[in-house]
RODO-2510 file (C-alpha; in nm, 4 decimals, decimal comma):
residues 397
     n   res          X          Y          Z
     1     m    10,8679    21,9624    -3,6379
     2     n    10,5265    22,0627    -3,6550
     3     k    10,3447    21,7819    -3,4702
     4     d    10,1940    21,9169    -3,1651
     5     y    10,2842    21,7317    -2,7609
     6     d    10,0888    21,7153    -2,4627
     7     i    10,3790    21,7648    -2,2801
     8     g    10,7833    21,8255    -2,3175
     9     v    10,9655    21,7057    -2,0857
    10     l    11,3342    21,8406    -1,9678
    11     g    11,5869    21,6469    -1,7313
    12     w    11,9112    21,4331    -1,7933
    13     w    11,7773    21,0941    -2,0112
    14     y    12,0777    21,2207    -2,2370
    15     g    12,3158    21,1667    -1,9706
    16     e    12,5558    20,8771    -1,9764
    17     n    12,4282    20,7480    -1,6300
    18     y    12,2008    20,4394    -1,6494
    19     g    11,9775    20,5677    -1,3204
    20     s    11,8845    20,8656    -1,5626
    21     m    11,8007    20,6670    -1,8828
    22     l    11,6026    20,4540    -1,6401
    23     t    11,4784    20,7242    -1,4495
    24     y    11,3281    20,9325    -1,7911
    25     y    11,2458    20,6230    -1,9277
    26     a    10,9815    20,5490    -1,6291
    27     l    10,8605    20,9187    -1,6879
    28     n    10,8454    20,8958    -2,0353
    29     q    10,6409    20,5791    -2,0343
    30     t    10,4182    20,6356    -1,7030
    31     l    10,3225    20,9411    -1,9382
    32     k    10,2439    20,7721    -2,2446
    33     k    10,0538    20,4932    -2,0066
    34     m     9,8347    20,8053    -1,8923
    35     g     9,7439    20,8716    -2,2868
    36     y     9,9708    21,1790    -2,3469
    37     s    10,1590    21,2340    -2,6105
    38     v    10,5287    21,3225    -2,5062
    39     l    10,8756    21,5299    -2,6513
    40     m    11,1962    21,4505    -2,4719
    41     i    11,3621    21,8109    -2,4410
    42     h    11,7377    21,7834    -2,5166
    43     e    11,9822    21,9785    -2,3352
    44     a    11,9845    22,3762    -2,4748
    45     l    12,3416    22,4966    -2,5134
    46     g    12,4863    22,8621    -2,4400
    47     y    12,4357    22,9092    -2,0668
    48     n    12,8511    22,8012    -1,9423
    49     g    13,1081    22,5497    -2,0189
    50     w    12,8965    22,2780    -1,8392
    51     r    12,6818    22,2670    -2,1349
    52     v    12,8532    22,0610    -2,4261
    53     h    12,7033    21,9269    -2,7978
    54     w    12,6188    21,5699    -2,7202
    55     e    12,7684    21,3350    -3,0123
    56     e    12,4613    21,1243    -3,2083
    57     d    12,6124    20,8062    -3,1146
    58     i    12,6151    20,8061    -2,7444
    59     a    12,4234    20,5642    -2,5179
    60     p    12,1295    20,7522    -2,3424
    61     l    12,0752    20,8558    -2,7695
    62     e    12,0772    20,5512    -2,9039
    63     f    11,8582    20,3999    -2,6309
    64     a    11,6079    20,6917    -2,7044
    65     r    11,5765    20,5636    -3,0398
    66     r    11,5418    20,1621    -2,9545
    67     v    11,2321    20,2636    -2,7095
    68     g    11,0711    20,4785    -2,9809
    69     y    11,1391    20,8337    -2,8151
    70     d    11,0480    21,1636    -3,0103
    71     f    11,3550    21,4323    -2,9210
    72     t    11,4513    21,7721    -3,0269
    73     e    11,7763    21,8747    -3,1263
    74     q    12,0217    22,0557    -2,8950
    75     v    11,9878    22,4474    -2,9537
    76     h    12,0767    22,8017    -2,8389
    77     y    11,8789    22,8821    -2,4838
    78     s    11,7839    23,1312    -2,6642
    79     e    11,5600    22,9221    -2,9041
    80     m    11,4121    22,7249    -2,6437
    81     g    11,1016    22,9711    -2,6432
    82     k    10,9773    22,8002    -3,0364
    83     l    10,8714    22,4800    -2,8210
    84     n    10,6025    22,6784    -2,6674
    85     e    10,4287    22,6167    -3,0493
    86     v    10,5279    22,2775    -3,0427
    87     c    10,4068    22,1768    -2,6751
    88     r    10,1211    22,2384    -2,4965
    89     n    10,2556    22,1757    -2,1291
    90     f    10,6375    22,1740    -2,0073
    91     m    10,7822    21,9046    -1,6858
    92     v    11,0897    21,8677    -1,5158
    93     g    11,1512    21,5205    -1,3928
    94     s    11,3387    21,3696    -1,1638
    95     d    11,6990    21,4330    -1,0954
    96     q    11,8958    21,7535    -0,9225
    97     l    11,7844    21,9668    -1,1562
    98     w    11,7951    22,2408    -0,8599
    99     n    12,0999    22,2200    -0,7457
   100     p    12,3152    22,5169    -0,7798
   101     l    12,6328    22,3101    -0,7030
   102     i    12,6495    22,1255    -0,9758
   103     g    12,7460    22,3099    -1,3130
   104     r    12,4532    22,2219    -1,5664
   105     v    12,1822    22,3758    -1,3339
   106     n    12,0438    22,6811    -1,4985
   107     d    11,7158    22,8517    -1,5541
   108     d    11,5834    22,6432    -1,8231
   109     l    11,5424    22,3667    -1,5709
   110     f    11,3016    22,6482    -1,4008
   111     l    11,1428    22,6363    -1,7007
   112     d    11,1872    23,0464    -1,7554
   113     f    11,1225    22,9944    -2,1316
   114     v    10,7557    22,8578    -2,0813
   115     s    10,4831    23,1189    -2,2213
   116     d    10,1995    23,1818    -1,9320
   117     g     9,9586    22,9876    -2,1318
   118     n    10,0866    22,6708    -2,1077
   119     g    10,1572    22,4639    -1,8067
   120     r    10,4626    22,3780    -1,6085
   121     f    10,5023    22,0905    -1,3610
   122     a    10,7928    21,9165    -1,1729
   123     y    10,7733    21,5086    -1,0760
   124     g    11,0450    21,4165    -0,8130
   125     t    11,2575    21,6776    -0,8916
   126     s    11,5415    21,7292    -0,6283
   127     f    11,7292    22,0417    -0,4648
   128     g    12,0571    21,8009    -0,3807
   129     n    12,0973    21,7251    -0,0389
   130     r    11,9298    21,9347     0,2626
   131     d    12,1953    22,1532     0,2902
   132     t    12,0379    22,4787     0,2198
   133     d    12,3740    22,7042     0,2684
   134     k    12,4259    22,6285    -0,1085
   135     f    12,1162    22,8520    -0,2367
   136     s    12,2505    23,2276    -0,2725
   137     s    12,0238    23,4908    -0,2644
   138     d    12,0302    23,5688    -0,5995
   139     f    11,9387    23,1795    -0,6859
   140     i    11,6985    23,2207    -0,4422
   141     e    11,5281    23,5428    -0,5820
   142     r    11,5419    23,4650    -0,9658
   143     h    11,4168    23,1027    -0,9285
   144     q    11,1585    23,1615    -0,6546
   145     k    10,9688    23,3757    -0,9338
   146     d    11,0036    23,0881    -1,1846
   147     l    10,8448    22,8242    -0,9472
   148     s    10,5754    22,9973    -0,8238
   149     k    10,4582    22,9868    -1,1696
   150     f    10,4417    22,6235    -1,1933
   151     n    10,0968    22,4754    -1,1675
   152     a    10,2245    22,1700    -0,9305
   153     l    10,5724    22,0959    -0,7983
   154     s    10,6431    21,7301    -0,6694
   155     v    10,9824    21,6997    -0,5341
   156     r    11,2076    21,3395    -0,4437
   157     e    11,2827    21,3806    -0,0836
   158     d    11,1052    21,4573     0,2524
   159     y    11,3362    21,7358     0,3232
   160     a    11,2798    21,8904    -0,0419
   161     v    10,9361    21,9704     0,0996
   162     d    11,0683    22,1895     0,3321
   163     i    11,3270    22,3600     0,1460
   164     a    10,9850    22,4514    -0,0759
   165     r    10,8007    22,5974     0,1627
   166     d    11,1083    22,7775     0,3388
   167     i    11,3512    22,8540     0,1053
   168     f    11,1250    22,9231    -0,2171
   169     h    10,7947    22,9668    -0,0631
   170     v    10,6457    22,7475    -0,2968
   171     e    10,3952    22,4254    -0,2181
   172     a    10,5982    22,0767    -0,3195
   173     k    10,4479    21,7429    -0,2718
   174     q    10,6620    21,4292    -0,2325
   175     v    10,6551    21,1670    -0,4683
   176     v    10,8190    20,8245    -0,5520
   177     d    11,0919    20,7937    -0,7847
   178     p    11,0440    20,7807    -1,1553
   179     v    11,1613    20,4242    -1,1274
   180     f    10,8938    20,2966    -0,8978
   181     l    10,5968    20,4207    -1,1272
   182     l    10,6306    20,1084    -1,3554
   183     e    10,6551    19,7371    -1,2616
   184     q    10,9108    19,5127    -1,2365
   185     v    10,8013    19,3226    -1,5766
   186     d    10,8167    19,6506    -1,7807
   187     y    11,1995    19,6449    -1,7126
   188     v    11,2139    19,2569    -1,7043
   189     k    11,0948    19,3227    -2,0816
   190     l    11,3903    19,5623    -2,1585
   191     a    11,6182    19,2842    -2,0039
   192     e    11,5216    19,0255    -2,2285
   193     k    11,6398    19,2011    -2,5242
   194     s    12,0013    19,2120    -2,3723
   195     e    12,3152    19,1336    -2,5846
   196     f    12,5605    19,0314    -2,3263
   197     k    12,6083    18,6638    -2,1684
   198     l    12,6449    18,6677    -1,8049
   199     p    12,7698    18,3655    -1,6594
   200     e    12,5387    18,0917    -1,4286
   201     k    12,6196    18,2158    -1,0624
   202     y    12,7501    18,5845    -0,9903
   203     l    12,7596    18,8767    -0,7451
   204     l    12,7103    19,1772    -0,9345
   205     a    12,9390    19,5139    -0,8411
   206     f    12,7567    19,8548    -0,9438
   207     i    13,0048    20,1238    -0,8473
   208     l    12,9941    20,4685    -1,0129
   209     d    13,3136    20,5690    -0,7740
   210     p    13,5272    20,2751    -0,8181
   211     n    13,8046    20,2415    -0,5456
   212     e    14,0677    20,0028    -0,4025
   213     g    13,8976    20,0099    -0,0655
   214     k    13,5947    19,9290    -0,2409
   215     r    13,7586    19,6562    -0,4587
   216     s    13,8859    19,4797    -0,1232
   217     a    13,5039    19,5066     0,0299
   218     i    13,3397    19,3485    -0,1865
   219     e    13,5529    19,0401    -0,2951
   220     a    13,5249    19,0301     0,0623
   221     a    13,1790    18,9959     0,0214
   222     a    13,2021    18,7495    -0,2317
   223     k    13,4150    18,5306    -0,0167
   224     k    13,2014    18,5468     0,2728
   225     l    12,8966    18,4465     0,0268
   226     n    13,0386    18,1833    -0,1583
   227     f    13,0430    18,3267    -0,5063
   228     d    13,3261    18,2752    -0,6935
   229     k    13,2402    18,5405    -1,0171
   230     i    13,1782    18,8942    -0,9711
   231     v    13,0393    19,0749    -1,2634
   232     v    13,1287    19,4554    -1,2722
   233     l    12,9103    19,6898    -1,4203
   234     a    13,0847    19,9875    -1,5040
   235     n    12,9914    20,3642    -1,4816
   236     p    12,9410    20,4567    -1,8352
   237     e    13,0744    20,8288    -1,7545
   238     d    13,4367    20,6471    -1,6385
   239     r    13,4537    20,3146    -1,7643
   240     g    13,8127    20,3690    -1,7409
   241     t    13,8434    20,3760    -1,3580
   242     s    13,6271    20,0776    -1,3237
   243     e    13,8744    19,8763    -1,5314
   244     k    14,1309    19,9600    -1,4205
   245     i    14,0196    19,8710    -1,0483
   246     f    13,8267    19,5866    -1,1424
   247     g    14,0965    19,4020    -1,3414
   248     g    14,1854    19,0671    -1,2984
   249     d    14,0291    18,6556    -1,3822
   250     t    13,7517    18,7564    -1,0390
   251     f    13,6303    19,0047    -1,2500
   252     t    13,3907    19,0694    -1,5748
   253     i    13,3217    19,4103    -1,7146
   254     v    12,9796    19,3913    -1,8916
   255     e    13,0662    19,5078    -2,2472
   256     n    12,8430    19,8555    -2,3954
   257     n    12,6989    20,1067    -2,2338
   258     m    12,3453    19,9720    -2,2972
   259     p    12,0351    19,9691    -2,0135
   260     e    11,9384    19,6824    -2,1458
   261     n    12,2482    19,4814    -2,0036
   262     w    12,2699    19,6729    -1,7316
   263     l    11,9336    19,5516    -1,6456
   264     n    12,0013    19,1880    -1,7150
   265     a    12,2854    19,1899    -1,4851
   266     y    12,0517    19,2941    -1,2234
   267     k    11,7722    19,0735    -1,2564
   268     n    11,9912    18,7098    -1,3100
   269     a    12,2206    18,8671    -0,9883
   270     g    12,2678    18,6338    -0,7212
   271     y    12,3604    18,9758    -0,4975
   272     v    12,4461    19,3089    -0,5551
   273     i    12,6778    19,5772    -0,3905
   274     t    12,6228    19,9263    -0,5155
   275     d    12,7406    20,3008    -0,4373
   276     s    12,4664    20,3874    -0,6519
   277     f    12,1142    20,5335    -0,5531
   278     h    11,8973    20,3636    -0,8614
   279     g    12,1854    20,0488    -0,8040
   280     s    11,9981    20,0256    -0,4807
   281     c    11,6464    20,0771    -0,6129
   282     f    11,6864    19,8617    -0,8911
   283     a    11,8350    19,5779    -0,6351
   284     f    11,4981    19,6125    -0,4426
   285     i    11,3025    19,6257    -0,8268
   286     f    11,4113    19,3427    -0,8888
   287     e    11,4354    19,1819    -0,5127
   288     r    11,7743    19,0887    -0,5240
   289     p    11,9605    19,0623    -0,1790
   290     f    12,2110    19,3650    -0,1922
   291     s    12,4875    19,5584     0,0376
   292     a    12,5274    19,9401    -0,0423
   293     f    12,7561    20,1964     0,0275
   294     y    12,6268    20,5424     0,1000
   295     n    12,7655    20,7459    -0,1844
   296     l    12,9211    21,0647     0,0248
   297     v    13,0100    21,2671    -0,3019
   298     r    12,6911    21,1915    -0,4365
   299     g    12,4693    21,2729    -0,1448
   300     a    12,3915    21,0210     0,1728
   301     d    12,0788    21,1481     0,2569
   302     r    11,9416    21,0269    -0,0710
   303     f    12,0496    20,6646     0,0706
   304     v    11,8686    20,6948     0,4251
   305     n    11,5834    20,8568     0,2450
   306     l    11,5607    20,5515     0,0146
   307     m    11,6904    20,2800     0,2645
   308     n    11,3912    20,4394     0,5186
   309     l    11,1325    20,3888     0,2453
   310     f    11,2370    20,0213     0,2026
   311     g    11,1774    19,9522     0,5981
   312     l    11,5688    19,8580     0,6295
   313     g    11,7308    20,1546     0,7587
   314     e    12,1205    20,0733     0,8093
   315     q    12,0815    19,7112     0,7661
   316     r    12,2255    19,6621     0,4491
   317     r    12,5071    19,9478     0,4538
   318     i    12,8496    19,8106     0,4698
   319     y    13,2012    20,0582     0,4807
   320     e    13,4867    20,0197     0,1986
   321     t    13,6752    20,0156     0,4602
   322     d    13,5117    19,6227     0,5638
   323     t    13,7241    19,3557     0,6095
   324     l    13,6317    18,9990     0,5380
   325     d    13,6464    19,0029     0,9449
   326     d    13,4293    19,2554     0,9292
   327     l    13,1812    19,1360     0,6957
   328     n    13,1712    18,8123     0,8498
   329     a    13,0239    18,9449     1,1818
   330     n    12,7810    19,1655     0,9812
   331     s    12,4632    18,9380     0,9843
   332     n    12,3032    19,1538     0,6976
   333     v    12,5375    19,0605     0,4454
   334     s    12,3412    18,7520     0,3499
   335     l    12,1375    18,6032     0,1048
   336     q    11,8560    18,6695     0,3328
   337     i    11,6599    18,9955     0,3353
   338     d    11,2681    19,0543     0,3873
   339     f    11,1011    19,2912     0,1136
   340     e    10,7707    19,2757     0,2366
   341     q    10,7516    19,6280     0,4214
   342     g    10,9384    19,7921     0,1511
   343     k    10,7063    19,6342    -0,0982
   344     n    10,3953    19,7503     0,1000
   345     n    10,5482    20,1057     0,1765
   346     v    10,6383    20,1504    -0,2196
   347     s    10,3113    20,0554    -0,3195
   348     k    10,1586    20,3032    -0,1115
   349     r    10,3546    20,5592    -0,2078
   350     k    10,3544    20,4533    -0,5869
   351     t     9,9749    20,4928    -0,5198
   352     a     9,9289    20,8178    -0,3972
   353     s    10,2150    20,9611    -0,6689
   354     l    10,0066    20,8267    -0,9141
   355     t     9,6972    20,9369    -0,7948
   356     w     9,8584    21,3321    -0,7406
   357     f    10,0372    21,2902    -1,0454
   358     e     9,6655    21,1945    -1,2660
   359     k     9,4862    21,4794    -1,0810
   360     v     9,7174    21,7927    -1,1067
   361     l     9,7997    21,6621    -1,5217
   362     s     9,4081    21,6319    -1,5907
   363     e     9,3337    21,9866    -1,4655
   364     a     9,5894    22,1411    -1,6834
   365     v     9,6708    21,8524    -1,9884
   366     p     9,4178    21,8196    -2,2172
   367     i     9,5068    21,4568    -2,3965
   368     v     9,4825    21,4488    -2,7765
   369     s     9,3610    21,1027    -2,9021
   370     l     9,4926    20,9727    -3,2493
   371     e     9,1086    21,0052    -3,3216
   372     d     9,0873    21,3499    -3,2378
   373     q     9,3841    21,4289    -3,4471
   374     v     9,2816    21,2405    -3,7020
   375     e     8,9271    21,4438    -3,6953
   376     a     9,0839    21,7466    -3,6911
   377     l     9,2543    21,6693    -4,0209
   378     k     8,9683    21,6003    -4,1723
   379     k     8,7922    21,9224    -4,0571
   380     e     9,0588    22,1269    -4,1924
   381     n     9,0816    21,9350    -4,4698
   382     e     8,7271    22,0272    -4,5652
   383     i     8,7621    22,3810    -4,4819
   384     l     9,0648    22,3543    -4,7439
   385     k     8,8560    22,2253    -5,0003
   386     q     8,5747    22,4764    -4,9730
   387     t     8,8180    22,7542    -4,9532
   388     i     8,9883    22,6381    -5,2821
   389     a     8,6518    22,5993    -5,4657
   390     i     8,5354    22,9616    -5,3687
   391     l     8,8256    23,1077    -5,5326
   392     s     8,8506    22,8573    -5,8223
   393     r     8,4946    23,0407    -5,8803
   394     d     8,6136    23,3578    -5,8051
   395     i     8,8953    23,3300    -6,0593
   396     l     8,7014    23,1992    -6,3811
   397     k     8,3809    23,4726    -6,3001
***
């Protein structure tokens, strides 16, 4: 690989998870719209059992090829330093990349391999939930040194600003999740490439951690809202469980783990029920009325932050213990939802986030335009010709 890139991006873009795929799609496209060339960096091997070789035909890599990413092959972490010859700057993206409770979190996600002459950035990175007991003294000491070398840090949650300051002694800015950096129309363009035929009218269920309680509550909500069909977006990481829980004529499970199918199901849904953070984000982006199970396993604090950003508070929360009587008594399980305050909040946060992002990058990341690259190649070619001419004259003498 001999092409120079403005920015190399690390993060879980290769994860079999719709939220991860679209988070990094948004970050990739935003950087390209700013004029930067981007290299998506694959997961390094060799740290522990959580780091595995990813097959070439998994959905995220097929998506990466369809949308035109430049991306690396997987290598041992000891070879990551070679990327300093390819990228001028490096960035970790949004996801819980700094949560020590997640097995695949390791030193490379703190950019420990980056040379001192290259830039280091973080956009919307997360420490996980607000609990600080999970940070061991060794973890803090090792990664405080890494984080102190970053040119600029930003985090996803408000409490992460405090964690950065109080635990790691670095300054961080809260920014909006990358999925909000793009416009709805950007996702519509992807959705239009869907290959799955949907029912004319349906309630959409996107459930990461399905169980019988959630199924029962979803069926009750569909009955209250007069939906005969329930379309299920299965968790790509565990389709088998979704297929087992959501059996029967009422349910239609979307085939193929394509983000295009996922987005199209959101775009055309009459109502959405999800236990996913990014599932809630896209209900908002497409302005679909929705209800959310706060996913306690994956971090309820994230949902609280998100619903406050949307200006909804606890309005759209439901529980897997909810019966039809409970939902009938809940006036917020309805097709009416006011997105205006949330749209205003997100717009302000997006503007502030992009302003910060553009500023910190412009101070450290030189944009090398195509015209500049062509001109540089012409100069190199001219120098080469002159060198050959001089050597030829010397040989003939």
